[in-house]
GUTI-49060 format. One record per residue (C-alpha): residue number from 1; residue in one letter; x, y, z. Coordinates in nm, 3 decimals. Layout:
REM GUTI-49060
node nr: NUM rest: A east: X north: Y up: Z
...
***
This chain:
REM GUTI-49060
node nr: 1 rest: M east: 0.008 north: -0.002 up: -0.001
node nr: 2 rest: E east: 0.273 north: 0.235 up: 0.087
node nr: 3 rest: N east: 0.458 north: 0.135 up: -0.227
node nr: 4 rest: D east: 0.164 north: 0.216 up: -0.436
node nr: 5 rest: R east: 0.136 north: 0.560 up: -0.274
node nr: 6 rest: I east: 0.508 north: 0.630 up: -0.345
node nr: 7 rest: R east: 0.467 north: 0.533 up: -0.704
node nr: 8 rest: D east: 0.164 north: 0.746 up: -0.751
node nr: 9 rest: D east: 0.350 north: 1.051 up: -0.602
node nr: 10 rest: S east: 0.652 north: 0.970 up: -0.820
node nr: 11 rest: A east: 0.427 north: 0.943 up: -1.121
node nr: 12 rest: R east: 0.259 north: 1.281 up: -1.042
node nr: 13 rest: D east: 0.598 north: 1.438 up: -0.989
node nr: 14 rest: A east: 0.724 north: 1.320 up: -1.317
node nr: 15 rest: D east: 0.411 north: 1.453 up: -1.496
node nr: 16 rest: T east: 0.449 north: 1.786 up: -1.321
node nr: 17 rest: T east: 0.800 north: 1.811 up: -1.425
node nr: 18 rest: A east: 0.729 north: 1.709 up: -1.776
node nr: 19 rest: A east: 0.451 north: 1.966 up: -1.815
node nr: 20 rest: G east: 0.696 north: 2.224 up: -1.666
node nr: 21 rest: V east: 0.948 north: 2.133 up: -1.907
node nr: 22 rest: Q east: 0.703 north: 2.146 up: -2.209
node nr: 23 rest: G east: 0.600 north: 2.492 up: -2.088
node nr: 24 rest: V east: 0.955 north: 2.609 up: -2.071
node nr: 25 rest: L east: 1.024 north: 2.465 up: -2.415
node nr: 26 rest: R east: 0.703 north: 2.638 up: -2.563
node nr: 27 rest: Q east: 0.818 north: 2.976 up: -2.415
node nr: 28 rest: V east: 1.192 north: 2.963 up: -2.529
node nr: 29 rest: H east: 1.054 north: 2.836 up: -2.883
node nr: 30 rest: Q east: 0.838 north: 3.143 up: -2.911
node nr: 31 rest: E east: 1.122 north: 3.365 up: -2.793
node nr: 32 rest: L east: 1.359 north: 3.216 up: -3.040
node nr: 33 rest: R east: 1.119 north: 3.257 up: -3.335
node nr: 34 rest: Q east: 1.078 north: 3.628 up: -3.220
node nr: 35 rest: L east: 1.453 north: 3.695 up: -3.193
node nr: 36 rest: L east: 1.504 north: 3.522 up: -3.540
node nr: 37 rest: Q east: 1.247 north: 3.744 up: -3.683
node nr: 38 rest: Q east: 1.409 north: 4.048 up: -3.521
node nr: 39 rest: R east: 1.742 north: 3.941 up: -3.648
node nr: 40 rest: A east: 1.598 north: 3.917 up: -4.009
node nr: 41 rest: D east: 1.431 north: 4.259 up: -3.981
node nr: 42 rest: V east: 1.752 north: 4.414 up: -3.865
node nr: 43 rest: V east: 1.963 north: 4.252 up: -4.140
node nr: 44 rest: Q east: 1.718 north: 4.366 up: -4.399
node nr: 45 rest: R east: 1.713 north: 4.719 up: -4.262
node nr: 46 rest: I east: 2.096 north: 4.730 up: -4.273
node nr: 47 rest: C east: 2.098 north: 4.613 up: -4.615
node nr: 48 rest: T east: 1.848 north: 4.889 up: -4.716
node nr: 49 rest: I east: 2.052 north: 5.150 up: -4.538
node nr: 50 rest: K east: 2.371 north: 5.038 up: -4.699
node nr: 51 rest: K east: 2.205 north: 5.041 up: -5.052
node nr: 52 rest: T east: 2.081 north: 5.393 up: -4.981
node nr: 53 rest: I east: 2.434 north: 5.505 up: -4.901
node nr: 54 rest: V east: 2.580 north: 5.348 up: -5.200
node nr: 55 rest: G east: 2.314 north: 5.502 up: -5.409
node nr: 56 rest: L east: 2.372 north: 5.855 up: -5.256
node nr: 57 rest: A east: 2.733 north: 5.822 up: -5.322
node nr: 58 rest: S east: 2.673 north: 5.721 up: -5.684
node nr: 59 rest: L east: 2.459 north: 6.019 up: -5.730
node nr: 60 rest: M east: 2.659 north: 6.277 up: -5.530
node nr: 61 rest: G east: 3.010 north: 6.149 up: -5.574
node nr: 62 rest: D east: 3.209 north: 5.921 up: -5.343
node nr: 63 rest: E east: 3.365 north: 6.238 up: -5.164
node nr: 64 rest: V east: 3.024 north: 6.286 up: -4.978
node nr: 65 rest: V east: 3.079 north: 5.950 up: -4.794
node nr: 66 rest: S east: 3.344 north: 5.969 up: -4.508
node nr: 67 rest: S east: 3.610 north: 5.691 up: -4.491
node nr: 68 rest: E east: 3.459 north: 5.550 up: -4.175
node nr: 69 rest: L east: 3.107 north: 5.541 up: -4.332
node nr: 70 rest: R east: 3.263 north: 5.368 up: -4.645
node nr: 71 rest: Q east: 3.424 north: 5.109 up: -4.409
node nr: 72 rest: L east: 3.093 north: 5.049 up: -4.237
node nr: 73 rest: V east: 2.923 north: 4.998 up: -4.580
node nr: 74 rest: S east: 3.187 north: 4.752 up: -4.716
node nr: 75 rest: S east: 3.172 north: 4.391 up: -4.600
node nr: 76 rest: G east: 3.465 north: 4.424 up: -4.374
node nr: 77 rest: G east: 3.462 north: 4.049 up: -4.327
node nr: 78 rest: T east: 3.675 north: 3.762 up: -4.460
node nr: 79 rest: R east: 3.435 north: 3.642 up: -4.704
node nr: 80 rest: K east: 3.538 north: 3.614 up: -5.071
node nr: 81 rest: P east: 3.425 north: 3.941 up: -5.229
node nr: 82 rest: G east: 3.179 north: 3.927 up: -5.507
node nr: 83 rest: L east: 2.988 north: 3.609 up: -5.448
node nr: 84 rest: T east: 2.687 north: 3.765 up: -5.277
node nr: 85 rest: Q east: 2.654 north: 4.028 up: -5.553
node nr: 86 rest: A east: 2.703 north: 3.784 up: -5.828
node nr: 87 rest: C east: 2.419 north: 3.559 up: -5.681
node nr: 88 rest: R east: 2.206 north: 3.876 up: -5.672
node nr: 89 rest: V east: 2.285 north: 3.979 up: -6.024
node nr: 90 rest: I east: 2.218 north: 3.629 up: -6.155
node nr: 91 rest: L east: 1.875 north: 3.597 up: -5.972
node nr: 92 rest: M east: 1.774 north: 3.952 up: -6.096
node nr: 93 rest: R east: 1.861 north: 3.874 up: -6.461
node nr: 94 rest: A east: 1.730 north: 3.518 up: -6.469
node nr: 95 rest: G east: 1.358 north: 3.627 up: -6.450
node nr: 96 rest: R east: 1.263 north: 3.281 up: -6.331
node nr: 97 rest: P east: 1.344 north: 3.046 up: -6.037
node nr: 98 rest: M east: 1.701 north: 2.895 up: -6.038
node nr: 99 rest: S east: 1.858 north: 2.612 up: -5.847
node nr: 100 rest: A east: 2.162 north: 2.670 up: -5.651
node nr: 101 rest: R east: 2.351 north: 2.451 up: -5.914
node nr: 102 rest: E east: 2.235 north: 2.668 up: -6.194
node nr: 103 rest: V east: 2.335 north: 2.986 up: -6.014
node nr: 104 rest: R east: 2.690 north: 2.831 up: -5.928
node nr: 105 rest: D east: 2.723 north: 2.713 up: -6.291
node nr: 106 rest: R east: 2.653 north: 3.067 up: -6.419
node nr: 107 rest: I east: 2.896 north: 3.217 up: -6.174
node nr: 108 rest: Q east: 3.158 north: 2.972 up: -6.315
node nr: 109 rest: E east: 3.079 north: 3.091 up: -6.669
node nr: 110 rest: T east: 3.094 north: 3.464 up: -6.594
node nr: 111 rest: G east: 3.339 north: 3.506 up: -6.315
node nr: 112 rest: P east: 3.504 north: 3.175 up: -6.229
node nr: 113 rest: T east: 3.760 north: 3.331 up: -5.993
node nr: 114 rest: I east: 3.470 north: 3.451 up: -5.774
node nr: 115 rest: L east: 3.446 north: 3.080 up: -5.646
node nr: 116 rest: T east: 3.826 north: 3.046 up: -5.602
node nr: 117 rest: G east: 3.901 north: 2.967 up: -5.250
node nr: 118 rest: H east: 3.564 north: 2.815 up: -5.176
node nr: 119 rest: K east: 3.610 north: 2.445 up: -5.060
node nr: 120 rest: D east: 3.240 north: 2.372 up: -5.144
node nr: 121 rest: S east: 3.109 north: 2.617 up: -5.394
node nr: 122 rest: M east: 2.771 north: 2.465 up: -5.391
node nr: 123 rest: A east: 2.744 north: 2.508 up: -5.004
node nr: 124 rest: S east: 2.880 north: 2.860 up: -5.034
node nr: 125 rest: V east: 2.609 north: 2.953 up: -5.310
node nr: 126 rest: T east: 2.330 north: 2.777 up: -5.126
node nr: 127 rest: T east: 2.420 north: 2.968 up: -4.793
node nr: 128 rest: I east: 2.417 north: 3.299 up: -4.986
node nr: 129 rest: L east: 2.098 north: 3.229 up: -5.164
node nr: 130 rest: T east: 1.939 north: 3.128 up: -4.831
node nr: 131 rest: R east: 2.077 north: 3.454 up: -4.677
node nr: 132 rest: L east: 1.923 north: 3.661 up: -4.955
node nr: 133 rest: V east: 1.579 north: 3.508 up: -4.865
node nr: 134 rest: T east: 1.646 north: 3.623 up: -4.506
node nr: 135 rest: Y east: 1.737 north: 3.978 up: -4.638
node nr: 136 rest: G east: 1.405 north: 3.981 up: -4.821
node nr: 137 rest: E east: 1.590 north: 4.005 up: -5.164
node nr: 138 rest: A east: 1.488 north: 3.649 up: -5.278
node nr: 139 rest: R east: 1.232 north: 3.393 up: -5.224
node nr: 140 rest: V east: 1.262 north: 3.018 up: -5.219
node nr: 141 rest: L east: 1.039 north: 2.800 up: -5.404
node nr: 142 rest: I east: 0.991 north: 2.420 up: -5.449
node nr: 143 rest: A east: 1.053 north: 2.332 up: -5.813
node nr: 144 rest: T east: 0.837 north: 2.058 up: -5.998
node nr: 145 rest: N east: 1.132 north: 1.813 up: -5.934
node nr: 146 rest: G east: 1.077 north: 1.868 up: -5.554
node nr: 147 rest: K east: 1.411 north: 2.077 up: -5.518
node nr: 148 rest: R east: 1.463 north: 2.408 up: -5.395
node nr: 149 rest: A east: 1.477 north: 2.702 up: -5.637
node nr: 150 rest: W east: 1.543 north: 3.074 up: -5.576
node nr: 151 rest: Q east: 1.372 north: 3.363 up: -5.745
node nr: 152 rest: W east: 1.466 north: 3.742 up: -5.719
node nr: 153 rest: A east: 1.210 north: 3.903 up: -5.501
node nr: 154 rest: G east: 1.224 north: 4.249 up: -5.662
node nr: 155 rest: G east: 1.427 north: 4.424 up: -5.403
node nr: 156 rest: V east: 1.658 north: 4.710 up: -5.487
node nr: 157 rest: A east: 2.013 north: 4.625 up: -5.577
node nr: 158 rest: A east: 2.245 north: 4.730 up: -5.829
node nr: 159 rest: A east: 2.253 north: 4.510 up: -6.140
node nr: 160 rest: D east: 2.612 north: 4.566 up: -6.228
node nr: 161 rest: D east: 2.797 north: 4.317 up: -6.446
node nr: 162 rest: I east: 2.967 north: 4.038 up: -6.258
node nr: 163 rest: T east: 3.332 north: 4.104 up: -6.232
node nr: 164 rest: E east: 3.589 north: 3.933 up: -6.037
node nr: 165 rest: G east: 3.669 north: 4.232 up: -5.821
node nr: 166 rest: E east: 3.314 north: 4.314 up: -5.696
node nr: 167 rest: S east: 3.224 north: 4.349 up: -5.324
node nr: 168 rest: H east: 2.907 north: 4.262 up: -5.158
***
């Protein structure tokens, strides 16, 4: 009899603990989704501001942009310059959804040195295409073959020719 009561208490405690854990998981899941959305919004806003600065510099001349601001606008990272912009231009000009492989192949045709130094060019291109979706510049679709395809979402970006020395 005493053992049954102990088992019942243990089961009740386990249920209470499981319910508490589920509640915490729901709460942190919701918070994580909110934070990821906020990050996407901030990244998109940063991209818009950078494009505005570049546009104003193009209209008014580079001398209106301070060296500090120019440094903030440039990528400043260690990524290979030009790959993000190459992906943008290819999607803009395609006028149709493209697979990551098609984008990568087009880059190899038009600016092969852009991919130099990337251990896995497919992974790099896929990462950038996914990031462009996060920025709101592209959208991902499921093609008839069941694979992902990316399409330009109509955002503002310079449609410069792909050259080997481009920056993001």
